[in-house]
C-alpha positions in Angstrom: 114.3 78.6 89.2 115.7 78.9 92.7 113.5 78.5 95.7 114.8 80.6 98.6 113.5 80.1 102.1 114.2 82.7 104.8 117.9 82.9 103.7 118.2 86.0 101.6 116.2 88.7 99.8 118.3 88.3 96.7 120.4 85.5 95.2 123.9 87.1 94.6 124.9 84.4 92.2 121.9 85.2 90.0 121.9 89.0 90.5 125.6 89.3 89.5 125.7 86.7 86.8 127.2 88.6 83.9 126.8 85.7 81.5 124.0 83.1 81.1 120.4 83.6 80.0 118.8 87.0 79.4 116.4 86.3 82.3 117.0 84.3 85.5 114.2 83.7 88.1 114.0 83.1 91.8 111.2 82.5 94.2 111.3 84.0 97.7 109.5 83.1 100.9 110.4 84.5 104.3 109.5 82.8 107.6 111.2 85.6 109.6 112.0 89.2 109.0 115.1 89.9 106.9 117.1 92.9 105.9 119.9 93.1 103.4 122.9 95.4 103.6 123.0 98.1 101.0 124.2 96.5 97.8 124.0 96.6 94.0 124.1 94.1 91.2 125.0 93.9 87.6 121.6 92.6 86.5 118.4 94.6 86.6 115.8 93.2 89.1 112.1 92.9 88.7 110.6 92.2 92.2 107.1 90.9 92.8 105.1 90.4 95.9 102.4 87.7 96.2 101.9 88.3 99.9 103.2 90.7 102.6 105.1 94.0 102.1 108.7 94.6 101.2 110.5 97.9 101.9 113.1 99.1 99.4 115.6 101.8 100.5 117.2 103.8 97.7 119.2 106.9 98.8 117.0 108.9 101.1 113.9 107.3 99.7 111.9 104.4 101.1 109.8 102.6 98.6 107.0 100.3 99.7 106.2 97.2 97.6 102.9 95.8 98.7 101.3 92.5 97.6 100.0 92.7 94.1 102.7 95.1 92.9 106.1 94.8 91.2 109.2 96.9 91.6 111.9 97.6 88.9 115.5 98.1 90.2 118.0 99.1 87.5 121.4 97.5 87.4 124.1 99.0 89.6 121.7 101.0 91.8 122.7 100.8 95.5 119.7 99.7 97.6 118.6 97.7 100.6 115.6 95.4 101.1 113.6 94.9 104.2 111.2 91.9 104.2 108.6 91.2 106.8 107.8 87.8 108.2 105.4 86.0 105.8 106.6 87.8 102.7 106.1 85.7 99.6 107.5 87.0 96.4 109.8 86.5 93.4 112.6 88.1 91.4 113.4 88.1 87.7 117.0 89.2 86.9 117.6 90.8 83.4 121.2 90.7 82.0 122.8 94.1 81.6 122.5 94.2 77.9 118.7 93.6 78.1 118.5 96.5 80.5 119.8 99.1 78.1 116.2 100.1 77.0 114.6 99.6 80.4 113.9 102.5 82.8 117.1 104.0 84.3 115.2 104.9 87.5 113.5 102.6 90.0 109.7 102.3 89.9 106.8 100.4 91.5 103.7 99.7 89.6 100.6 97.5 89.4 101.2 94.8 86.7 98.4 94.2 84.2 97.1 90.7 83.3 99.6 90.3 80.5 102.6 90.9 82.7 101.2 88.8 85.5 100.8 85.8 83.2 104.2 86.3 81.5 106.1 86.5 84.8 104.3 83.5 86.2 105.5 81.5 83.1 109.0 82.9 83.4 109.4 81.8 87.0 109.3 78.2 86.0 112.0 78.4 83.4 115.2 76.5 84.2 118.5 78.4 84.3 119.6 77.8 80.7 119.6 79.6 77.4 116.2 80.7 76.4 114.5 79.1 73.4 112.8 81.3 70.8 109.4 81.3 72.5 111.0 82.2 75.9 113.0 85.0 74.3 109.9 86.5 72.9 108.1 86.3 76.2 111.1 87.9 77.9 110.8 90.7 75.4 107.1 91.1 76.3 108.0 91.4 80.0 110.6 94.1 79.2 108.1 96.0 77.0 105.5 95.9 79.9 108.1 97.4 82.3 108.8 100.2 79.8 105.1 100.9 79.3 104.2 100.8 83.0 102.9 103.8 84.9 105.0 104.4 88.1 103.0 104.8 91.3 103.9 107.4 94.0 105.0 104.8 96.5 108.2 106.5 97.6 108.5 108.4 100.8 111.5 110.7 101.3 113.2 110.2 104.7 114.5 113.2 106.6 118.2 113.1 107.6 118.1 115.1 110.8 118.0 112.7 113.7 115.3 114.7 115.4 113.1 114.6 112.3 113.8 110.9 111.8 112.4 110.2 115.3 109.2 111.9 114.3 109.1 109.9 111.1 109.6 106.7 113.0 106.8 107.5 115.5 104.4 108.3 112.6 105.2 105.1 110.8 104.3 103.2 113.9 101.2 105.3 114.7 99.8 106.9 111.6 96.8 108.0 113.6 99.0 110.4 115.7 97.4 113.8 115.0 99.9 116.0 116.7 100.5 119.4 115.1 103.7 120.9 113.8 103.8 123.0 117.0 103.4 119.9 119.2 106.1 117.9 117.4 108.5 120.9 117.5 108.1 121.0 121.3 109.2 117.4 121.6 112.5 117.9 119.7 113.5 121.4 120.9 112.8 123.3 117.7 110.5 126.2 116.9 107.6 125.2 114.8 109.0 127.4 112.0 112.4 125.7 112.1 110.8 122.2 112.1 108.6 123.1 109.2 111.5 124.6 107.2 113.8 121.6 107.9 111.2 119.1 107.0 110.4 120.8 103.8 114.1 121.1 102.9 114.9 117.5 103.6 111.8 115.7 102.2 110.6 118.3 99.7 107.2 117.9 101.3 105.4 119.6 104.2 104.9 117.5 107.3 101.2 117.3 106.5 101.9 116.1 103.0 104.4 113.6 104.2 102.0 112.2 106.8 99.3 111.9 104.2 101.6 110.0 101.8 102.6 107.7 104.7 99.0 106.9 105.5 98.3 106.0 101.9 101.3 103.7 101.7 100.4 101.9 104.9 96.8 101.5 103.7 97.7 99.7 100.5 98.3 96.1 101.7 95.3 96.4 104.0 93.0 97.4 101.2 94.4 94.6 98.9 93.7 92.1 101.7 90.0 93.1 101.6 89.8 95.3 104.7 86.9 97.7 104.5 87.8 101.3 103.5 86.0 102.7 106.6 88.1 100.7 109.1 91.3 101.5 107.2 90.4 105.2 107.2 89.5 105.4 110.9 92.7 103.5 111.9 94.8 106.1 110.0 93.3 108.9 112.0 90.8 110.2 109.6 87.4 111.4 111.0 85.5 110.2 108.0 86.1 107.8 105.1 85.4 110.6 102.6 88.5 112.5 103.9 90.7 109.4 103.4 89.2 108.8 100.0 90.0 112.3 98.9 93.6 112.0 100.0 94.0 108.5 98.5 92.6 109.6 95.1 94.9 112.6 95.0 97.9 110.4 95.7 97.0 107.3 93.7 94.8 108.7 91.0 92.0 106.3 91.9 89.6 105.6 94.8 90.6 103.0 97.5 87.7 100.8 96.4 89.0 100.7 92.8 92.5 100.1 94.0 91.4 97.2 96.1 89.8 95.6 93.1 93.1 95.8 91.2 91.6 98.0 88.5 94.7 100.2 88.2 96.9 97.9 86.3 95.6 98.4 82.8 
């Protein structure tokens, strides 16, 4: 196991080790914000977050990995990682051969109790050939990745620089309630042109995109124990019930159930 401290969000030596054990592990703790350049590696990466939030950029998508969740990144998939100060997490790197039956697309999901226990054990293995019991446990981890249910934690990013400015403002101020017409006036577009461009570049309406953003930003706060009502009001909702309706539509469960970790069965 490698203990990284504010130096990198990946260990290139582990991520690109074509030989060695089926599974290699690394702990990660950041004392200051950190961003990687876009990169890829020959091993598949299972990323976990104990504390804080990690942003994963894949193509025009931004994935949010909040505490209590794990992300699967297949081998040779170009991506960038952005970690906030105080992020505490870990990585398991699967050799290329072990990834043949694992998902070919990235995903983020809530681990069940079995996967949590198995990864905790694997993080303490030395970097040497696995014994028979370790190999069986590595197989259990792989099976749980395959059986996992992906959560809708990806947010498509617009490419047009004017639209990207809107996206950046909303990410900083999710309670900003300006209409399409008001946003269009700020960037010199008609409301129809803005709506059409946003739909074409994100495959979502601006309203749908903003609702997804609010849900993503709410996740770490809910997991930290913040009351649903305060999260809802800070996101610009008039009532908690309106937020609960949107959250349940996006996540398939209520905010209260999510906060209890009941979605990882």
